[in-house]
N, C-alpha and C positions, 0 to 999 in steps of 0.2 A: 530384327524381326519387324520393327515398325519404322515409320518415317522419322527422319531426324528432326523435322519441324512439325508443328501442329498443322493439320489440313482438314478442310471441310469434307464431310462424307454424306452421300445421299442414302437415305434409308427408305425401304419400301414399306409404307404405312399399311399396305393391304396384306402384308405377309402375316400368316397366322401366328399368334403369340405362342411361345414355348410353354409346355405344360408337362408336369411330371409328378409322380407320387413323392411325398416328403414325409419321412418318419423322424419325429423328434423324441428322444428318449434320454433318461438319466436315472441314476440310482440315488434315491433319497436315503441317506444314512443318518441315523440318530442313535445316541446312547439311550438305553432304556431305563436306567436308574435302578435302585434296589428293589422296588415293589414290582414293577413290570418285568424286571429281570427274573424274579421268582415265577411270575406267570408264564413267561415264554419258556423258561427252563422246565417247568412242569409239563407244558404241552409236548416238549420233546420226549417226556417220559409217559405220554398219553394220559396225563392227569389234567384236570381243570381246577383252577384256583380263583376264588373271589376275595374280597376284602370287606371287613365289617365297618360300617360307618357309625357315627356318634348316635344315630337314631336306632341302631340295632339292625338295620337292613344290611344284607349281604349283596354287594355290588359285583356283577359279572358282565363284561370284563371289569377288572379292578380299576377303580379311580385312584389316582395318586393323591388327590386332596379331597377332603370331606365336602360334599355338596351343601352341607348345612353350616358348618363352622369354618370351612376352608383350611382347616388344619391338615397336616400330612397324616395319611392313614398308614397303619402298620400291621393291624391284626389280620393275618392271612387265614382264609377259611376254605377248606376243600369242599367242592360241590360235585354232584353226580354228572355223569356223561349222558344222562337221559333227562328229558324234560317235556314241556307242554308248549304247543304252538299257540301263541297269543294272537298273532295276526299274520297274514301272508299275502303275497301277490305272485302271479304266474309269469315266468320268463319264457315266452313262447319261441323266441329266436335268440339263443345264447350267442354272446359275443366272445371274441378271442380273449383269452385270459380269465374267463369266468370259470367257476369250479367244475361245471359239467358242460359237455359238448352236445347235449340233447336237452329238450325242454325240461325245466325244473321250477321249483318254487323258491322265492326268497321269503324267509320267515323270521319273525321275532320270537325267540325261543326262551322260555323261562326254565332254566335247569333246576332240577330238584335240589333244594338247599339254597337257591338264590332268590332274591327279591326283585331283580331287574332282568331285562331281556338281553339276549345275545343275537345279533343278526348273523344269519348264515344260510347256506343253501340246503334245501331238502329235496332228495331224489324222489320223484314220483312219475308214473307213466302218463298221468293226465291230471287236470285240475280237480277232477272228481274224486281223486284218491286222498286229497289233503283237505283239512278243514280246521277251523279254529277249535282248539281243544284236543287236537290229535297228539298222540304220544310219539316222540321221536328219540333217536339215540345217535351219538356220534359215531361216524365211520372214519377210522384213522388211515393215513397213508402208510405205506410199508416202512419208510425210513424217515421218521420225524426229524426236523432240524431245529425246532424252536421258533415256530411262527404260527399264526392263526390258521394258515393253510395246512398245518399238520392234521387238522380235521378236514378230511377231503370233502365231506358233506354230512348231513344228518339223514339217516334212513328211518322209515316208518317203523313203529313198534318201540316199546319201552324196555326191551331186554338189552342191557348193555353188552357190547362185544367183549368176550374174554380175550385179554391180551397178555402175552407172556412177558413179564418184566425181567429185564436183564440188567446187570450193572452198567451204568453209564459213567465212564471216567472222563468225559469231556468237561471242559471248563464251563461254568455257568454262563448263560446268555447275557451279554452286556451291550451288544450292538445289534441293531435291526436294520437290514438293508431292504428297501422296498422299491423294486423297479417300477418306473413310470414312463409311459410313452403315449404318443398320439400320432395318428397317421392321417394326412390330408392330401388332397390333390392340389398342388400349387400351380397356378397359372400366372406366368410372368406378365408384367406390364409391357407396353411397347418399348419404352426405353431399356428396361431390363432385358427383354428379348434381344434387342439390337446389341446391347453390351455383351451378352453371352455368345451370340452368333459371331460377334467380332473376335472374341477370345478364341473361338474354334478355328478362326482363320489367322490367328497370330496378331490381331489388331487390338489396340487399347482405345476404346471409344469413350469419350466424355461428351457432355451435352451442355448447352447454354440456351438462354432466351435471346433470340435475335443475334446480332453480330457483336455485341459488346457486353453481354451478361457474364456473370461468373461461370467458369467451366467446372462442372461437377463430375467427379470420377470416383466411383461408378455413377452413371447418370441416374437422376431421380425422375419421378413423374412430373414434378413442378419445382420451380425455384422456391426454397423454403422462405426466402426473404420477401419475395414479391407475390408468390402464388401463381406466377405466370408459367405457362407450359414451356418445358425445355425442348425446343423444336429444331435446334441447330446442332447437329452431331459433328464432333471433331475427333479426328484420329490423332492421338497423342504419341510422342516418342516413348521408348521404354527406358529413358534416362530420367533421373530426378535428383532431388535433394532430401537428405534425412532432416526432418524437422525435430521430432522428439523420439525417444526410444527407451526401451527397458531391457535390462539384462535378466533373463529368466534363469534362476538358480535352483528352484524347487521342482522336483518331479511331481507329476500328477497323473491320474488315470487317463489313458488314451494318448499320452504324449508320444509323438513319433520321433522326436529329436532329443538326444541326450543333452541335458544341461551341462555347462552353461551355454546359452545362445541368446541372440538379440532379436527382439521384435521391434520394428521401427515404423514410424509413420513416414511414408515417402511421398513427397510432393513432385509429381511428374512435371516435366517442363511443359508449360502451357496450361496447367491445371490450377485451380484455386482451392481445392480441397485435397489434403493428403489422405492416403489409405495405408492400412496396416499390412506389413509383409515381413519376411525374414531377411536378415543380413548375414551373409557368410563370406568365406574366403578372407577373413580378417579376424585378428584377436578381439574378443569381446571388449577388452579394456581400451581398444583403440578406436572403437566406434564413437562418433561425435556428431553433434548438431552441425548442419551445414555440409556434411560430407556428401560428395557427389557419387551416385551409384547408378548401376545399369542392371537390367533384368537378365537373369540366366534362365533360359527357357528349357523345358524338358524336350526330349527328342520329338520330332513332328508326329510320329506314329502314336505317341502317348497323349496328344492333345485331346481335350474334351471341352465341355461347356462350363469351364470353371477358371477362376483366377489362379488355381494351382497349376495351370499350364506354365506359369512362371514358377520355377522351383525355388528361387531366392533372388535377392539382389546382391551385387558385389561392388566394391569400390572401383571407380573408373580410373583413379590416379590423377584426375584433374584437381586443380586447386579448390579448396573449400569455397562454397558460396558465401557471399557477404551476408551478414545477419539481416541487413535491411531488405534483402531480396525475398526473405521468407518469414520475417517476423510477424506479418499480418496473417499468416496461414498456420500458426501454431494451434 
């Protein structure tokens, strides 16, 4: 797919940089402990619990430790699903993931029986409908799961909704999973754009400063050691040497390959910085430092703007590289 030796490449500096939407997301997972476990389990039953502190105040949401003495808190206290708005602000343009898809108010609500406020959404048609001192009540989702979002929002009025309680034989809530994500428009730098366009054509482009600088793969905006621009692009071969590696034995969420498998740093011939990729077509116990490998590319019709155009690296069958040839690149 690539040349057998490194060779200079001319890059059009006037070509527009690549730009695409980028969404980063992960699930934050935590154990809730005995106190918050009761709180979330109660929400699943459309009930709200607080906890009494050493000064007699009822804290909602419950604090795990006393804000006065810092001792663990244990006295659980039920509170009402209705309360009073202490303060509020208007959300005129709701964002994705917020409780309501039309304008609403965020409010600090002191539930009857509580001494602290709970932040939640209040449904109102206009800012004129809500005020400090307004009475509100919880509106629950149809199928509570044990999260604060079981309260869909608070509605105006202090008459609590009547809910039909049915036996819940599910286990108490012990784990809370909170999805988190951010979306941005990522615009690649000139070196990054050149690198990605090269991949789309089956080329592996590195870059260096001048004719004798270190060759970085993937190319960076500047040489980290000197701060000088990486202005000399080099097409690298798709052969290299394994410098270090890890055998992955533990499964995890989103994993696309069944363990065990090897993730290795591969130093392409002509490069000075290794990069991480998969090693296959060999028993994991036989992978070793210095092993010579070559890229296995996906079918041409599956290529895109990504290093995953290379499906994995496989052994070439050549003799292992001498340690001295890669010891400075570990």
